[in-house]
N, C-alpha and C positions, 0 to 999 in steps of 0.2 A: 245674371251671371253669378259664378261660382265666388265666394273668397279666395281660395287658392289661388285662382288664376290673376285674380286683382292683387296679391298681396305681392308680387314681384315689383309690378309699376308705382305701388305705393313706397315701397322702402328705396326705389331708385330716386323717386320725388322728394322725399326726404334727406336723402345722401345730398341732394344737389342743392337744397335748401340749406344744409348746414354749410356746405362749402360756400356756399357764397354770404352767407351772413359774415362768416370767416375772414373771408375775403375783404368785404366791407370794414368791418372793422381794423383789420391790419391797415388800409387805406386811412381811415379815419386817424389811426394811431398815427401814422407817417407825416398826413397834414398837420396834426397837432403840433407836432416836433418840428416841423417846419416855420409854425406861425410863432415858436417861441426863439427862432434866430435873431437875435440882436448884433450889429456890427463889433466886430471883436472877436466873436465867438468863431472857435475853431470846429471845422465841420469835416466828413469825409466824403466825396462824390460816390455814385454809385460804381464810377470806373475805378475807387481804389485810391483818387488824390486826394491828398491832406491839404486844404488851405484855410486861410483867415477870410471872415465875411466882412466888404467892407462897405458894402451899399446893398440895400432890400429895396427893390420894385415892384411891381404887382405881379407879374408873371417870372422875372429873373432876378438874378444875385451876382452882384459882383464879387468874386474872390480875389485876393492878393495868393495868388501861388508861389512866390518868391518876392523878396524885399525890390519893390517897384515895379512887379510883372501883376498885372489886373487881368483877370479873364470873366467873362460874363458868362454864367451857364443859367439855364431854365431853373427853377423853384424843384421840379420834379428828380431833378439830378443829384440834388442831395439825399445821400443814404444815410446819415448820422449828424446828429447834430453832439458832437463833444464837449464834456465838462473841461475846463481849463488844464486840471492836473493831468487826466489823461492824453490832450491833445500836446499838453507839451513834455511828455514822458514819451509820446512815440514820434514826434516831429524833431523836437531839440535833444532827445535824450536826458532832459532834465527830471530828476524824481525827488518829492516832496517828501517821500520817506526816507529817513536815514538807516534806519534798522532794517534791514531786510533778512527774511528767512530764508530766502531761497537761495541754493547753493551757487557759488559762482564758476561758470564752465569757463576753461583754460581756452587761450587760443590756438593751441597745438595739443595734441595729444599725449605727447612724453609724458607729462607728467600724471597723467592716467593709468600707467604702465607702469607700476613701481616693481623692479626685480624683486621675490619672494626671498624672503630670509631662509637660508636652509643651513645644514650643519656644514655644507662643503663651500659654501661663501661667507666670507669674513668682515667685519666692521672695514671702512673705509680706514686707510691709516696703516692697516696691515699689507703684508704682501698677498701676491694674489692666491685663490684658491688652490689647495691640493688638486693634483690629477685624478680623474677617475679610475680605477683599477676595472676595467672591461675583462677580465678573465684571462687576458692574454700575456704570456710572458716574453719579456725579451731573448731571443735566441731559442722559441720555442719550436717543437718540431714542423716544420713545413715551412718554417722563415729561412733554412737556408736553401742558398743558390747549389744547383745540382755541380758538382766537381768538374764535371766536361764542359763546364762553360753556356750549357744549354737552357733555357727556361722551360717551363713545362709544355709550353706550346710547340716549341724548337722540338724537344726529346725524342719522339718517335717520329719526325718527319726527316726522309732524306732524301 
């Protein structure tokens, strides 16, 4: 057979080998992570629930999902074992870091939109801003009512 005809099969077999090798590494890392669980450790399940490990069995884990509420999960259902600081930050809102460099996001958007300071607006404490002159003068032509009491729409109609 020709090498050109075998090349696609060789590439396909090589890609399958690399994908299965990567999947095995991920499975081994997940199993090793689950083996490092100890009672009192914070975990996240694959469903996204945060809980504290109470007991560890051969294939199951007893989790405390709320004070006094225990649930039994399969070990495979544990998605991540969290560090204490991360668990407390997510679940309890407790941050060990006193100084944060991240900006504080306000609860409402009113503080995000400040009125721009222009020469037409004045500082607080002064009277309101002057009215804008849009080029139309009081009593200008076209503002007057017709002398016969009719408006423009009624002027030509009889």
